[in-house]
Structure formats: C-alpha cells, structure tokens
N, C-alpha and C positions, 0 to 999 in steps of 0.2 A: 188394294182400292187406294193404298195410301201414294204409290210409286206414281201412278196414274194421275194422283192430285200432284203431285210432285211435279213430275213432268210439266204440267199443263198452265200450273206457278213457273214453272223457266220459261215456256213457249211466249209469256207475255198476257196470259188469262189472270184478271183478277178480281179476289172477290171481296165481298163486303162481307168484312168481319171473320170471325171464324165460324161459318156456315155448313150444314153436313152439304157434302159434295152432292148425294144425289138429290138437292131442294134447287142448286144451280144449274145441272141438266136440264135441257127443257125434254118432252114428250118422246119426241125421234128421237136426240140420242139415246133416253132411256132403251128405246124400243130397239134400237143398233148397238147398243153396250150388250142386252140380252140377248140377241140372235149371235154376236161374236162371242159370247161364253157359251152359248149353244152350244157353236162350233169346236170351240175346244174342250168341253167337257166332254162332246161326242168323241173327240178324237181321240179322248182317255179311256173311254171304253173300248173302243173301236178295237184301242195296243190291249188294255186288260183280253177281252173277247178271243182276241188273237192268240197271243200267250194259254190261255185254256185249253180251245180248242188244239193247239200244236203241241199240247200235253199227250191228247188224248185220252180214254177209258170213258167211263161210263157218265165223269163230271163233262166230258167234251160234248158227249151227244146230250145229255140235259142240256148242257147250253144253249147246243146249238136250234134244241127243239124251242127253248125259252124265247132264243132272239127271236124267232120266226116268228111267234104265238104272242110276244110284245108288240111286233112289230105293227102287222094284223090290226090287233084290237088297238094301238094307241092309231093307229090310219082310221079306223072306224070309226072312234071316238074324237078325234078331233075334227073330223070333216066332218060330223053331222054337229059340231059347236061351231064350227063358222058355216056352216048352213043355215043357223039358226040366231046368226048374227051377231057370235063373239069376236072378239079385235085378234087381228094377227100377234100383237103383244102377250093376250096372255095365254092364246093357246103357244106361244115359244117359251112362254112360264110354265106352263104345264106340262111340256115336255122336257124343261131343265128339269123339274122337280125328281122325273121320274128317270132321269139320265143318272142323276146327282145320286137317286136310290142304287142305280145299276154300280157306278163306283162303288159306292160304301161295300153294296153286296161282293164284289168282283174283289176287294182288296183285302178282303179276310184272308 
C-alpha cells in the first residue's frame, strides 16, 4: 500500500498532513481498489490450484471437488445478499475474505 501512496504523491496528488491513505480516497476509489485486489488475489488462487491439480492424486481430486462446491455456494450466498440489498462493494469484500482463505490454505 505504501508503494501506491508514494506513486500517487510523485504524480502530483497532495495529502493534508500525514494521514491515512484510506481516509483520503473516496468510496468509489475504495470499491475500485477492492475489485482490483480481488482480481489479483484470484489470480494467485488460480495459479495455486492449477499447481495442485497438475500434481494429480487424491489432493487434486479433493481440490477439484472443493473448488466446484465453493463456487456454487458462493454464488448462491452472494446473489441472495445482493437480492436483499447488499452493496456490490460488500459482496466484493466478502469474496476477498474467501479468496484470501484459499490462498492461505493452498500455500501450505
């Protein structure tokens, strides 16, 4: 996050005092950052899962099954939340939690 702040400062963006970056960024930018982070973290999970599936064996079979089950469950839960009025940003944050959990699990 500090690299992003340094790049923004070099590009001419000026902050009032030394404040938290998140407070300086508006809600639309926060949503955009969350979406871009979801894309980057998802790519990491795709790579880790591909490596696990390529290795074959029992772990690959259980990972393939788990992947399909997770996707079906996530779509059902999050589409229900959207139907009940949840914001798109809250849905992205929820997906990011699940993706980060997958990164931790697959990285072991």
